[in-house]
MMTF fields as JSON, N, C-alpha, C and O atoms, coordinates in Angstrom:
{
  "mmtfVersion": "1.0.0",
  "mmtfProducer": "UNKNOWN",
  "numBonds": 479,
  "numAtoms": 480,
  "numGroups": 120,
  "numChains": 1,
  "numModels": 1,
  "chainsPerModel": [1],
  "groupsPerChain": [120],
  "chainIdList": ["A"],
  "bondAtomList": [4, 2, 8, 6, 12, 10, 16, 14, 20, 18, 24, 22, 28, 26, 32, 30, 36, 34, 40, 38, 44, 42, 48, 46, 52, 50, 56, 54, 60, 58, 64, 62, 68, 66, 72, 70, 76, 74, 80, 78, 84, 82, 88, 86, 92, 90, 96, 94, 100, 98, 104, 102, 108, 106, 112, 110, 116, 114, 120, 118, 124, 122, 128, 126, 132, 130, 136, 134, 140, 138, 144, 142, 148, 146, 152, 150, 156, 154, 160, 158, 164, 162, 168, 166, 172, 170, 176, 174, 180, 178, 184, 182, 188, 186, 192, 190, 196, 194, 200, 198, 204, 202, 208, 206, 212, 210, 216, 214, 220, 218, 224, 222, 228, 226, 232, 230, 236, 234, 240, 238, 244, 242, 248, 246, 252, 250, 256, 254, 260, 258, 264, 262, 268, 266, 272, 270, 276, 274, 280, 278, 284, 282, 288, 286, 292, 290, 296, 294, 300, 298, 304, 302, 308, 306, 312, 310, 316, 314, 320, 318, 324, 322, 328, 326, 332, 330, 336, 334, 340, 338, 344, 342, 348, 346, 352, 350, 356, 354, 360, 358, 364, 362, 368, 366, 372, 370, 376, 374, 380, 378, 384, 382, 388, 386, 392, 390, 396, 394, 400, 398, 404, 402, 408, 406, 412, 410, 416, 414, 420, 418, 424, 422, 428, 426, 432, 430, 436, 434, 440, 438, 444, 442, 448, 446, 452, 450, 456, 454, 460, 458, 464, 462, 468, 466, 472, 470, 476, 474],
  "bondOrderList": [1, 1, 1, 1, 1, 1, 1, 1, 1, 1, 1, 1, 1, 1, 1, 1, 1, 1, 1, 1, 1, 1, 1, 1, 1, 1, 1, 1, 1, 1, 1, 1, 1, 1, 1, 1, 1, 1, 1, 1, 1, 1, 1, 1, 1, 1, 1, 1, 1, 1, 1, 1, 1, 1, 1, 1, 1, 1, 1, 1, 1, 1, 1, 1, 1, 1, 1, 1, 1, 1, 1, 1, 1, 1, 1, 1, 1, 1, 1, 1, 1, 1, 1, 1, 1, 1, 1, 1, 1, 1, 1, 1, 1, 1, 1, 1, 1, 1, 1, 1, 1, 1, 1, 1, 1, 1, 1, 1, 1, 1, 1, 1, 1, 1, 1, 1, 1, 1, 1],
  "groupList": [{"groupName": "MET", "atomNameList": ["N", "CA", "C", "O"], "elementList": ["N", "C", "C", "O"], "formalChargeList": [0, 0, 0, 0], "bondAtomList": [1, 0, 2, 1, 3, 2], "bondOrderList": [1, 1, 2], "singleLetterCode": "M", "chemCompType": "L-PEPTIDE LINKING"}, {"groupName": "LYS", "atomNameList": ["N", "CA", "C", "O"], "elementList": ["N", "C", "C", "O"], "formalChargeList": [0, 0, 0, 0], "bondAtomList": [1, 0, 2, 1, 3, 2], "bondOrderList": [1, 1, 2], "singleLetterCode": "K", "chemCompType": "L-PEPTIDE LINKING"}, {"groupName": "GLU", "atomNameList": ["N", "CA", "C", "O"], "elementList": ["N", "C", "C", "O"], "formalChargeList": [0, 0, 0, 0], "bondAtomList": [1, 0, 2, 1, 3, 2], "bondOrderList": [1, 1, 2], "singleLetterCode": "E", "chemCompType": "L-PEPTIDE LINKING"}, {"groupName": "LEU", "atomNameList": ["N", "CA", "C", "O"], "elementList": ["N", "C", "C", "O"], "formalChargeList": [0, 0, 0, 0], "bondAtomList": [1, 0, 2, 1, 3, 2], "bondOrderList": [1, 1, 2], "singleLetterCode": "L", "chemCompType": "L-PEPTIDE LINKING"}, {"groupName": "SER", "atomNameList": ["N", "CA", "C", "O"], "elementList": ["N", "C", "C", "O"], "formalChargeList": [0, 0, 0, 0], "bondAtomList": [1, 0, 2, 1, 3, 2], "bondOrderList": [1, 1, 2], "singleLetterCode": "S", "chemCompType": "L-PEPTIDE LINKING"}, {"groupName": "ALA", "atomNameList": ["N", "CA", "C", "O"], "elementList": ["N", "C", "C", "O"], "formalChargeList": [0, 0, 0, 0], "bondAtomList": [1, 0, 2, 1, 3, 2], "bondOrderList": [1, 1, 2], "singleLetterCode": "A", "chemCompType": "L-PEPTIDE LINKING"}, {"groupName": "VAL", "atomNameList": ["N", "CA", "C", "O"], "elementList": ["N", "C", "C", "O"], "formalChargeList": [0, 0, 0, 0], "bondAtomList": [1, 0, 2, 1, 3, 2], "bondOrderList": [1, 1, 2], "singleLetterCode": "V", "chemCompType": "L-PEPTIDE LINKING"}, {"groupName": "ASN", "atomNameList": ["N", "CA", "C", "O"], "elementList": ["N", "C", "C", "O"], "formalChargeList": [0, 0, 0, 0], "bondAtomList": [1, 0, 2, 1, 3, 2], "bondOrderList": [1, 1, 2], "singleLetterCode": "N", "chemCompType": "L-PEPTIDE LINKING"}, {"groupName": "ARG", "atomNameList": ["N", "CA", "C", "O"], "elementList": ["N", "C", "C", "O"], "formalChargeList": [0, 0, 0, 0], "bondAtomList": [1, 0, 2, 1, 3, 2], "bondOrderList": [1, 1, 2], "singleLetterCode": "R", "chemCompType": "L-PEPTIDE LINKING"}, {"groupName": "PHE", "atomNameList": ["N", "CA", "C", "O"], "elementList": ["N", "C", "C", "O"], "formalChargeList": [0, 0, 0, 0], "bondAtomList": [1, 0, 2, 1, 3, 2], "bondOrderList": [1, 1, 2], "singleLetterCode": "F", "chemCompType": "L-PEPTIDE LINKING"}, {"groupName": "TYR", "atomNameList": ["N", "CA", "C", "O"], "elementList": ["N", "C", "C", "O"], "formalChargeList": [0, 0, 0, 0], "bondAtomList": [1, 0, 2, 1, 3, 2], "bondOrderList": [1, 1, 2], "singleLetterCode": "Y", "chemCompType": "L-PEPTIDE LINKING"}, {"groupName": "HIS", "atomNameList": ["N", "CA", "C", "O"], "elementList": ["N", "C", "C", "O"], "formalChargeList": [0, 0, 0, 0], "bondAtomList": [1, 0, 2, 1, 3, 2], "bondOrderList": [1, 1, 2], "singleLetterCode": "H", "chemCompType": "L-PEPTIDE LINKING"}, {"groupName": "ILE", "atomNameList": ["N", "CA", "C", "O"], "elementList": ["N", "C", "C", "O"], "formalChargeList": [0, 0, 0, 0], "bondAtomList": [1, 0, 2, 1, 3, 2], "bondOrderList": [1, 1, 2], "singleLetterCode": "I", "chemCompType": "L-PEPTIDE LINKING"}, {"groupName": "ASP", "atomNameList": ["N", "CA", "C", "O"], "elementList": ["N", "C", "C", "O"], "formalChargeList": [0, 0, 0, 0], "bondAtomList": [1, 0, 2, 1, 3, 2], "bondOrderList": [1, 1, 2], "singleLetterCode": "D", "chemCompType": "L-PEPTIDE LINKING"}, {"groupName": "THR", "atomNameList": ["N", "CA", "C", "O"], "elementList": ["N", "C", "C", "O"], "formalChargeList": [0, 0, 0, 0], "bondAtomList": [1, 0, 2, 1, 3, 2], "bondOrderList": [1, 1, 2], "singleLetterCode": "T", "chemCompType": "L-PEPTIDE LINKING"}, {"groupName": "GLY", "atomNameList": ["N", "CA", "C", "O"], "elementList": ["N", "C", "C", "O"], "formalChargeList": [0, 0, 0, 0], "bondAtomList": [1, 0, 2, 1, 3, 2], "bondOrderList": [1, 1, 2], "singleLetterCode": "G", "chemCompType": "PEPTIDE LINKING"}, {"groupName": "CYS", "atomNameList": ["N", "CA", "C", "O"], "elementList": ["N", "C", "C", "O"], "formalChargeList": [0, 0, 0, 0], "bondAtomList": [1, 0, 2, 1, 3, 2], "bondOrderList": [1, 1, 2], "singleLetterCode": "C", "chemCompType": "L-PEPTIDE LINKING"}, {"groupName": "PRO", "atomNameList": ["N", "CA", "C", "O"], "elementList": ["N", "C", "C", "O"], "formalChargeList": [0, 0, 0, 0], "bondAtomList": [1, 0, 2, 1, 3, 2], "bondOrderList": [1, 1, 2], "singleLetterCode": "P", "chemCompType": "L-PEPTIDE LINKING"}, {"groupName": "GLN", "atomNameList": ["N", "CA", "C", "O"], "elementList": ["N", "C", "C", "O"], "formalChargeList": [0, 0, 0, 0], "bondAtomList": [1, 0, 2, 1, 3, 2], "bondOrderList": [1, 1, 2], "singleLetterCode": "Q", "chemCompType": "L-PEPTIDE LINKING"}],
  "groupTypeList": [0, 1, 2, 3, 4, 5, 6, 1, 3, 6, 6, 7, 8, 4, 8, 9, 10, 4, 11, 3, 10, 0, 12, 4, 13, 14, 15, 2, 6, 2, 15, 12, 3, 1, 2, 11, 8, 4, 12, 10, 1, 1, 5, 7, 11, 11, 16, 10, 5, 9, 12, 9, 7, 13, 2, 2, 4, 9, 1, 7, 13, 15, 2, 6, 15, 11, 17, 15, 18, 14, 12, 3, 15, 12, 3, 1, 8, 2, 15, 3, 15, 4, 11, 16, 3, 0, 6, 4, 8, 12, 9, 15, 15, 8, 1, 3, 15, 6, 15, 15, 6, 14, 8, 4, 9, 1, 2, 5, 5, 13, 15, 6, 12, 6, 2, 0, 8, 4, 11, 4],
  "groupIdList": [1, 2, 3, 4, 5, 6, 7, 8, 9, 10, 11, 12, 13, 14, 15, 16, 17, 18, 19, 20, 21, 22, 23, 24, 25, 26, 27, 28, 29, 30, 31, 32, 33, 34, 35, 36, 37, 38, 39, 40, 41, 42, 43, 44, 45, 46, 47, 48, 49, 50, 51, 52, 53, 54, 55, 56, 57, 58, 59, 60, 61, 62, 63, 64, 65, 66, 67, 68, 69, 70, 71, 72, 73, 74, 75, 76, 77, 78, 79, 80, 81, 82, 83, 84, 85, 86, 87, 88, 89, 90, 91, 92, 93, 94, 95, 96, 97, 98, 99, 100, 101, 102, 103, 104, 105, 106, 107, 108, 109, 110, 111, 112, 113, 114, 115, 116, 117, 118, 119, 120],
  "secStructList": [7, 3, 3, 3, 3, 3, 3, 7, 7, 3, 3, 6, 6, 3, 3, 7, 7, 3, 3, 3, 3, 3, 7, 1, 1, 6, 6, 1, 2, 2, 2, 2, 2, 2, 2, 2, 2, 2, 2, 7, 1, 1, 7, 1, 7, 7, 3, 3, 3, 3, 7, 7, 1, 1, 7, 7, 3, 3, 3, 7, 6, 6, 7, 1, 1, 7, 6, 6, 2, 2, 2, 2, 2, 2, 2, 2, 2, 6, 7, 7, 7, 1, 7, 7, 3, 3, 3, 7, 7, 7, 7, 7, 1, 1, 7, 7, 2, 2, 2, 2, 2, 2, 2, 2, 2, 2, 2, 2, 2, 2, 2, 2, 2, 2, 2, 2, 2, 2, 6, 7],
  "xCoordList": [106.154, 106.788, 107.489, 108.129, 107.246, 108.186, 108.814, 108.346, 110.371, 111.063, 110.77, 111.424, 110.116, 109.83, 110.815, 111.203, 111.247, 112.484, 113.268, 112.891, 114.476, 115.716, 116.471, 116.794, 116.811, 117.528, 118.169, 117.802, 119.657, 120.446, 120.547, 120.695, 120.414, 120.24, 121.32, 121.473, 122.154, 123.007, 123.061, 123.498, 122.541, 122.409, 123.496, 123.489, 123.903, 125.324, 126.098, 125.897, 126.726, 127.276, 126.466, 126.737, 125.197, 124.119, 123.295, 122.488, 123.487, 122.875, 121.766, 121.387, 120.675, 119.49, 118.899, 118.559, 118.919, 118.249, 116.863, 116.281, 116.257, 114.794, 114.563, 115.129, 113.55, 113.326, 110.975, 110.102, 110.973, 109.243, 108.948, 109.386, 108.117, 107.916, 106.912, 106.664, 105.597, 104.674, 104.421, 105.496, 103.117, 103.074, 101.519, 100.661, 101.372, 101.055, 99.793, 98.594, 100.385, 99.451, 100.91, 102.006, 100.169, 100.918, 101.794, 102.241, 101.67, 102.802, 104.185, 105.218, 104.272, 105.619, 106.063, 107.287, 105.639, 105.743, 107.065, 107.841, 107.099, 107.869, 109.656, 110.713, 108.592, 110.008, 111.062, 112.253, 110.054, 110.774, 111.754, 112.943, 111.148, 112.354, 113.326, 114.547, 112.831, 114.457, 115.779, 116.907, 114.845, 116.066, 116.609, 117.743, 115.804, 116.81, 117.419, 118.343, 117.535, 118.171, 119.743, 120.954, 119.066, 120.627, 121.204, 122.386, 120.675, 121.648, 122.078, 123.097, 121.294, 122.151, 121.704, 120.654, 123.48, 123.805, 124.337, 124.369, 124.729, 124.861, 123.629, 124.005, 122.853, 121.781, 121.03, 120.308, 120.972, 120.638, 118.969, 118.414, 118.275, 116.854, 116.335, 116.785, 115.326, 114.661, 112.739, 111.858, 112.573, 111.287, 110.745, 111.182, 109.353, 108.403, 107.458, 107.486, 106.142, 105.154, 104.36, 104.953, 102.922, 102.619, 101.355, 100.469, 100.988, 98.718, 98.832, 99.645, 97.782, 97.478, 95.975, 95.826, 94.688, 93.342, 93.085, 93.369, 92.352, 91.987, 92.557, 92.078, 94.22, 94.527, 96.659, 97.686, 96.315, 97.803, 98.451, 97.746, 99.807, 100.242, 101.67, 101.972, 102.607, 103.547, 105.006, 104.345, 106.004, 106.758, 108.1, 108.884, 108.131, 109.224, 110.72, 111.83, 110.537, 111.504, 112.507, 113.737, 111.901, 112.879, 113.458, 114.246, 113.28, 114.02, 113.265, 112.822, 113.252, 112.97, 112.4, 112.962, 111.183, 110.584, 109.102, 108.239, 109.434, 108.317, 108.312, 107.408, 109.43, 109.616, 108.929, 108.812, 108.353, 107.038, 105.532, 104.686, 105.387, 104.184, 104.148, 103.174, 105.1, 105.396, 105.839, 105.886, 106.093, 106.551, 105.026, 104.615, 104.108, 102.394, 101.952, 101.532, 102.386, 101.215, 101.967, 101.313, 103.474, 103.842, 102.563, 101.759, 102.92, 101.913, 100.711, 100.127, 100.414, 98.854, 98.574, 98.05, 99.067, 99.742, 99.431, 98.534, 100.432, 100.288, 99.869, 100.712, 98.57, 97.595, 98.273, 97.497, 99.322, 99.929, 99.786, 100.346, 98.499, 97.7, 98.473, 98.711, 98.721, 99.469, 100.975, 101.512, 101.58, 102.698, 103.601, 103.72, 104.125, 105.773, 106.642, 107.356, 106.98, 107.736, 108.82, 108.284, 109.915, 110.803, 112.341, 112.873, 112.693, 113.837, 114.631, 114.051, 116.334, 116.681, 118.356, 119.357, 118.317, 119.358, 120.524, 120.853, 121.196, 123.081, 123.209, 123.124, 123.411, 124.122, 125.595, 126.49, 124.934, 126.906, 127.373, 127.693, 127.577, 128.17, 127.636, 127.924, 126.744, 126.559, 124.995, 124.435, 124.206, 123.085, 122.412, 122.811, 121.429, 120.348, 118.9, 117.911, 119.136, 117.566, 116.321, 116.074, 115.767, 114.498, 113.911, 113.09, 114.009, 113.561, 114.622, 114.03, 115.83, 116.617, 116.372, 116.74, 115.944, 115.765, 114.7, 115.074, 113.746, 112.179, 111.958, 111.206, 112.753, 112.672, 114.011, 114.064, 114.779, 115.784, 114.943, 114.954, 113.98, 113.388, 112.889, 113.059, 111.675, 110.688, 111.392, 110.823, 112.484, 113.626, 113.424, 112.708, 113.88, 114.848, 113.106, 113.129, 111.844, 110.801, 110.685, 111.092, 110.468, 109.884, 110.589, 109.962, 112.134, 113.248, 112.934, 112.983, 112.393, 111.731, 111.064, 111.162, 110.085, 108.83, 108.695, 107.677, 109.617, 110.54, 111.375, 111.275, 111.674, 112.571, 111.275, 110.79, 110.787, 110.115, 108.84, 108.369, 108.304, 107.94, 108.565, 108.213, 109.966, 110.316, 110.963, 111.802, 110.341, 111.194, 109.644, 109.651, 108.429, 107.29, 107.132, 105.991],
  "yCoordList": [82.914, 83.704, 82.517, 81.527, 82.814, 82.243, 83.139, 84.261, 82.562, 83.547, 83.446, 82.493, 83.989, 83.059, 83.517, 82.764, 84.674, 84.854, 86.743, 87.509, 86.441, 87.142, 88.201, 87.62, 89.725, 89.77, 91.081, 91.808, 90.817, 92.283, 93.243, 92.792, 94.832, 95.519, 96.61, 96.997, 96.935, 97.975, 98.872, 98.771, 99.848, 101.529, 102.359, 102.661, 102.395, 103.951, 103.322, 104.073, 102.201, 101.818, 101.705, 101.182, 102.206, 101.627, 100.488, 100.659, 99.177, 97.918, 98.168, 98.966, 97.284, 97.18, 95.669, 94.827, 95.682, 94.196, 94.093, 94.525, 93.462, 93.187, 91.583, 90.714, 91.396, 89.815, 89.709, 90.477, 89.12, 88.353, 87.558, 86.409, 87.967, 86.722, 86.489, 87.178, 85.249, 84.922, 85.371, 85.733, 86.003, 85.901, 85.836, 86.706, 84.677, 83.937, 85.527, 85.432, 86.908, 87.706, 88.91, 88.686, 90.36, 91.103, 92.331, 93.438, 90.982, 90.807, 89.991, 90.205, 89.327, 89.16, 90.723, 90.808, 91.424, 92.509, 92.315, 91.359, 93.429, 93.5, 92.294, 92.527, 90.657, 90.486, 90.21, 90.037, 90.287, 90.171, 92.164, 92.421, 92.653, 94.606, 94.0, 94.112, 93.485, 93.086, 92.646, 93.116, 91.168, 90.739, 91.472, 91.264, 92.347, 93.0, 93.685, 92.893, 94.617, 95.616, 94.471, 94.664, 93.622, 92.731, 92.074, 91.76, 91.796, 91.21, 92.072, 91.888, 93.258, 94.701, 95.522, 96.039, 95.343, 96.298, 98.158, 99.129, 97.942, 98.956, 99.622, 100.525, 99.469, 100.044, 101.359, 101.21, 102.161, 103.439, 103.348, 103.75, 102.604, 102.705, 101.441, 100.775, 100.694, 99.71, 99.649, 99.701, 99.464, 100.152, 99.032, 98.412, 98.885, 97.711, 98.475, 99.637, 97.404, 97.556, 95.396, 94.327, 95.779, 94.73, 94.267, 95.076, 93.213, 93.407, 91.906, 91.022, 92.034, 90.824, 90.62, 90.722, 90.306, 89.917, 91.378, 91.645, 92.565, 93.8, 95.027, 96.16, 94.414, 95.022, 95.483, 94.82, 96.787, 97.413, 98.268, 98.99, 98.442, 99.788, 99.4, 98.298, 100.462, 100.51, 101.635, 102.22, 101.94, 102.772, 103.1, 102.256, 103.889, 104.912, 104.777, 104.981, 104.454, 104.448, 106.001, 106.039, 106.773, 108.268, 108.472, 109.414, 107.94, 107.313, 108.905, 109.815, 108.948, 110.122, 109.563, 108.468, 109.468, 109.891, 108.604, 108.026, 108.58, 107.621, 105.726, 104.939, 105.582, 104.173, 103.017, 102.028, 103.314, 102.016, 102.196, 101.304, 103.635, 103.589, 102.756, 102.002, 102.63, 102.163, 100.8, 100.316, 100.168, 99.015, 98.555, 97.8, 99.241, 99.126, 98.216, 97.063, 99.829, 99.677, 98.091, 97.519, 97.368, 96.856, 95.317, 94.649, 95.35, 94.089, 93.906, 93.02, 95.402, 95.484, 94.72, 93.608, 95.587, 95.075, 93.581, 92.924, 93.162, 91.72, 91.101, 90.377, 91.076, 90.144, 90.161, 90.208, 90.13, 89.487, 90.14, 91.065, 89.025, 89.466, 87.973, 86.899, 88.336, 87.91, 87.808, 86.711, 88.637, 89.23, 89.974, 90.21, 90.306, 91.701, 91.976, 91.009, 93.313, 92.99, 93.822, 94.856, 93.909, 94.411, 94.539, 93.664, 96.33, 96.429, 96.99, 97.589, 96.842, 97.452, 97.996, 97.292, 99.769, 100.055, 100.213, 100.274, 100.277, 100.321, 101.116, 100.674, 102.304, 103.872, 103.705, 103.657, 103.62, 103.873, 104.755, 104.784, 106.215, 107.354, 108.104, 109.284, 107.83, 108.779, 109.235, 108.245, 110.101, 110.68, 110.393, 110.849, 109.756, 109.184, 110.024, 109.773, 110.97, 111.77, 111.195, 110.111, 112.199, 111.015, 110.589, 109.711, 110.915, 110.387, 108.619, 107.563, 108.677, 107.893, 106.867, 105.704, 107.093, 106.793, 105.68, 104.566, 106.065, 105.703, 104.951, 103.988, 105.311, 103.804, 102.842, 101.74, 102.989, 101.846, 100.589, 99.365, 101.836, 100.74, 100.153, 98.963, 100.627, 99.571, 99.151, 98.12, 99.133, 97.926, 97.028, 96.13, 96.787, 96.168, 95.267, 94.23, 96.182, 95.149, 94.664, 93.503, 94.903, 94.672, 93.123, 92.085, 93.244, 91.983, 90.698, 89.726, 90.988, 90.054, 88.958, 87.767, 90.342, 89.305, 88.68, 88.179, 88.766, 88.505, 86.723, 85.513, 87.08, 85.655, 84.803, 83.962, 85.241, 84.412, 84.11, 83.001, 84.661, 83.288, 82.589, 81.488, 83.443, 82.076, 81.027, 80.27, 81.098, 79.543, 79.183, 78.658, 79.642, 78.862, 77.834, 77.373],
  "zCoordList": [102.684, 101.682, 100.321, 100.672, 98.863, 98.305, 97.514, 97.323, 96.775, 96.078, 94.536, 94.113, 93.61, 92.267, 91.327, 90.435, 91.449, 90.074, 91.366, 92.252, 90.467, 90.803, 89.67, 88.634, 89.72, 88.452, 89.401, 90.324, 88.323, 88.658, 87.229, 86.093, 87.645, 86.461, 87.26, 88.419, 85.553, 86.107, 85.161, 84.015, 85.767, 84.452, 85.764, 86.957, 85.175, 84.431, 86.532, 87.487, 86.681, 88.254, 89.102, 90.183, 88.777, 90.401, 89.915, 89.002, 90.565, 91.139, 91.296, 92.153, 90.177, 91.189, 91.351, 90.519, 92.61, 92.599, 92.777, 93.772, 91.718, 91.718, 91.852, 91.188, 92.919, 93.352, 93.371, 93.775, 93.081, 93.13, 93.984, 93.918, 95.022, 96.095, 95.636, 94.646, 96.132, 96.712, 97.417, 97.894, 98.477, 99.56, 100.373, 100.228, 101.205, 101.953, 102.558, 102.295, 103.385, 103.941, 103.504, 102.991, 104.063, 104.765, 105.112, 104.812, 106.232, 106.973, 106.327, 106.96, 105.455, 104.891, 104.155, 104.053, 103.856, 103.457, 104.542, 104.534, 105.426, 106.181, 107.027, 107.614, 106.307, 106.687, 104.88, 104.624, 104.215, 103.097, 103.097, 102.907, 103.249, 103.59, 104.553, 104.445, 105.306, 106.861, 105.916, 105.772, 105.179, 104.677, 103.575, 103.145, 103.097, 101.369, 102.661, 102.847, 103.683, 104.457, 104.953, 105.063, 105.078, 105.279, 104.175, 104.32, 103.135, 102.075, 101.284, 100.618, 101.23, 100.249, 101.561, 101.944, 102.241, 103.538, 103.247, 104.003, 101.607, 100.616, 99.773, 99.025, 99.763, 99.466, 99.732, 100.718, 99.392, 99.641, 99.991, 101.013, 98.658, 98.678, 98.674, 97.742, 99.577, 99.077, 98.827, 99.686, 96.629, 96.635, 95.895, 94.925, 96.804, 96.108, 96.422, 96.825, 96.115, 95.838, 96.384, 96.529, 96.485, 96.847, 96.558, 96.838, 96.084, 96.437, 96.502, 96.233, 96.925, 98.303, 98.821, 100.039, 97.937, 97.806, 97.184, 96.017, 98.35, 98.321, 98.575, 98.535, 98.981, 99.344, 98.84, 98.693, 98.772, 97.303, 98.032, 98.738, 98.093, 98.341, 98.01, 97.55, 98.295, 97.569, 98.536, 99.394, 98.647, 99.162, 98.218, 97.785, 98.106, 97.57, 98.567, 98.076, 99.819, 100.449, 99.965, 99.992, 99.687, 99.695, 98.345, 98.259, 97.521, 96.2, 95.338, 96.038, 94.488, 92.838, 92.517, 92.491, 92.061, 90.545, 91.189, 90.528, 92.949, 92.347, 92.166, 91.884, 92.408, 92.056, 92.289, 91.566, 93.705, 94.374, 93.637, 93.577, 93.059, 92.556, 91.293, 91.298, 89.933, 89.224, 89.414, 88.283, 90.036, 90.459, 90.32, 89.438, 91.522, 91.792, 90.857, 90.75, 89.821, 87.883, 87.231, 86.358, 87.739, 87.151, 87.593, 86.942, 88.694, 89.314, 88.765, 88.141, 89.322, 88.095, 86.985, 86.939, 85.887, 84.146, 84.349, 83.82, 85.291, 84.939, 85.857, 86.387, 86.417, 86.872, 88.602, 89.557, 88.734, 90.072, 91.402, 91.991, 91.729, 93.253, 94.051, 93.499, 95.404, 96.492, 95.973, 96.129, 95.485, 95.505, 95.907, 97.109, 95.317, 96.408, 95.551, 95.284, 94.767, 94.404, 94.827, 95.227, 94.937, 96.086, 94.805, 94.123, 94.97, 94.023, 95.071, 95.976, 95.08, 96.126, 95.816, 95.955, 95.262, 94.849, 95.469, 96.653, 94.264, 95.474, 94.674, 93.528, 94.78, 93.769, 94.127, 94.971, 92.083, 91.637, 91.117, 89.929, 92.442, 91.887, 91.197, 91.396, 90.213, 89.048, 88.877, 88.405, 89.017, 88.812, 87.943, 86.871, 87.889, 86.734, 86.598, 85.909, 87.402, 86.882, 87.706, 88.234, 87.598, 88.201, 87.135, 87.401, 85.727, 84.765, 84.59, 84.365, 84.719, 84.365, 86.006, 85.836, 87.155, 88.274, 87.4, 87.034, 87.234, 87.187, 86.281, 86.428, 84.792, 83.762, 84.454, 83.909, 85.229, 85.755, 86.487, 86.356, 87.588, 88.039, 87.6, 87.864, 86.378, 85.483, 84.923, 84.565, 84.429, 83.771, 84.69, 84.244, 86.295, 86.504, 87.485, 88.147, 87.189, 88.048, 86.46, 86.426, 85.737, 84.178, 84.247, 84.457, 84.005, 84.563, 84.693, 83.939, 86.487, 87.236, 86.568, 86.273, 86.457, 85.608, 84.246, 83.769, 83.819, 82.142, 83.106, 82.904, 83.513, 84.347, 84.597, 83.841, 85.927, 85.979, 85.023, 85.272, 84.213, 83.103, 82.299, 81.874, 81.919, 81.233, 81.744, 81.255, 83.036, 83.871, 84.899, 86.013, 84.13, 84.099, 83.933, 83.959]
}
């Protein structure tokens, strides 16, 4: 696995840490998740999606609004195969609502893509 970019987004005191990785097999996704759980110990949710060859998957990790599915849509839109996009959220004490959560995860995921492209 190789990290391509990372960004932080703050929305109503909730912090969203978004990371984009190039992966060489689907087994690396579990390692990425383990690393995020270690780095972001206070995060309530680690939502992600990956595409590798013909396999694709996402995980909402109990978060409302299906952010994993939104992240998968971004990977597809950008044509990013062999990639995993992980967004870890640390709750800031204010509820965002289903729409707000979905928008925030989308913004964090879009931001990491923009960051990657700006350094290419």
